[in-house]
C-alpha positions in Angstrom: 114.9 102.5 100.0 117.5 105.2 100.4 116.0 106.2 103.7 115.4 102.6 104.6 119.1 101.9 103.8 120.2 104.7 106.1 118.0 103.3 108.9 119.3 99.8 108.3 122.9 101.0 108.6 122.5 102.5 112.0 124.7 100.5 114.4 121.8 99.3 116.6 120.1 97.6 113.5 123.1 97.0 111.2 124.5 94.3 113.5 121.4 92.2 112.8 121.6 92.5 109.0 123.9 90.2 107.0 123.0 91.5 103.6 120.3 93.5 101.9 119.1 91.5 98.9 116.3 93.7 97.4 117.4 95.9 95.9 120.9 94.6 95.5 124.1 96.7 95.6 123.7 97.6 91.9 120.9 100.0 92.9 122.4 103.1 94.3 121.4 106.3 92.5 118.1 108.0 92.6 117.6 106.9 89.0 118.4 103.3 89.9 115.9 103.4 92.7 113.2 104.9 90.4 113.9 102.2 87.8 113.8 99.5 90.4 110.4 100.8 91.8 109.0 101.0 88.3 110.0 97.4 87.5 109.1 95.7 90.8 106.6 98.1 92.5 103.0 97.3 92.6 99.9 98.7 94.1 97.6 96.8 96.4 94.8 97.4 98.8 94.4 96.7 102.5 91.0 95.6 103.8 89.4 98.2 105.8 86.6 98.4 108.4 87.1 94.8 109.4 85.8 95.7 112.9 82.9 98.0 113.9 83.7 101.6 114.8 81.4 103.3 117.3 79.8 103.1 120.7 77.5 100.2 120.3 77.9 96.8 121.8 79.5 95.2 118.8 82.0 98.0 118.1 85.7 97.3 118.7 86.9 100.9 118.7 85.3 104.2 119.4 85.2 107.1 116.9 88.6 108.3 118.2 90.0 104.8 117.4 90.5 103.9 121.1 90.1 100.1 121.6 87.2 99.3 123.9 88.3 97.7 127.1 92.0 98.5 126.9 93.0 101.8 128.4 95.6 103.9 126.5 95.5 101.7 123.3 94.5 103.0 119.9 94.7 101.5 116.4 96.5 103.2 113.6 95.5 101.0 110.7 93.1 101.0 107.9 90.6 99.5 110.2 89.6 103.1 110.9 89.1 104.1 107.3 85.4 104.5 106.3 86.2 103.5 102.7 89.1 102.4 100.5 91.4 105.1 99.3 92.3 105.3 95.7 
């Protein structure tokens, strides 16, 4: 959040933000952020391989993750992961 906070405070983005609610203004030090992450953080998984990867007729992207039929477009998502990471 410290890096996110610095990004949010850039003039081009700050003008669109009224207030940051999570974490609130009480969380400022590294120790505060660590405590916040321990209390509210969670792990999760993202479904992977929801579309075929390859050169066959049913594949959506090629092995270099270029989307078939759309020039200059690649995915950068877990769609390209062969298995869940742990």
